[in-house]
N, C-alpha and C positions, 0 to 999 in steps of 0.2 A: 504494500499499500504506500509506503514511504517513497519507494522507488518511482511509482506511478505519479505521485505528487511531484517529485523533482523533475521528472521527464516533462510533465505538463507545464511546469513553470518555465523550464529552459525553452520548450517550443514556444510558449507565449511570448517570451522575451525576443526569441529569434523573429517571429512574426511581426512583432512590434517594431523592431529595427528595420525590417525590410519595408514595412508600411511607411514609416517616416522617411526613409531614404527615398522611396518611390514618390512620395508627396514633394520632397525638396527637389527632386529632379524634374518633375512636372513644373513646378514653380520656376526652376531655372530655365527650362525650355520656353515658357511663357515670356520670361524677361528677355532672353535672347531673341525671340521672335519679334517682340515689340521693338527692340533696339534696331533690328534689321529693317522692319517696317518703316521706322522713323528715318532711317538712313536712306532707303529707297525714295521716300517722300522728299526728303532734303535734296537728293540728287535730281529728282525730276523737277523740283522747283528751280534749281540751279541751272538746268539745261534748257529751261523754258526761254524762248527768244523774247518774250514779253516781260520777263521778270524785271521788276522795278519800274515799269513804264506807267 
């Protein structure tokens, strides 16, 4: 019974670490995507022949 409890605790900790790592990776991907989108928009505005007119 004690071994089963220890195994369950270790399993839950492992799943918790994987969950939080996945959430952080998704958030980082969202940040990178937003930065790339902002850079594309900036490049598009800079290449516009009517910019500043």
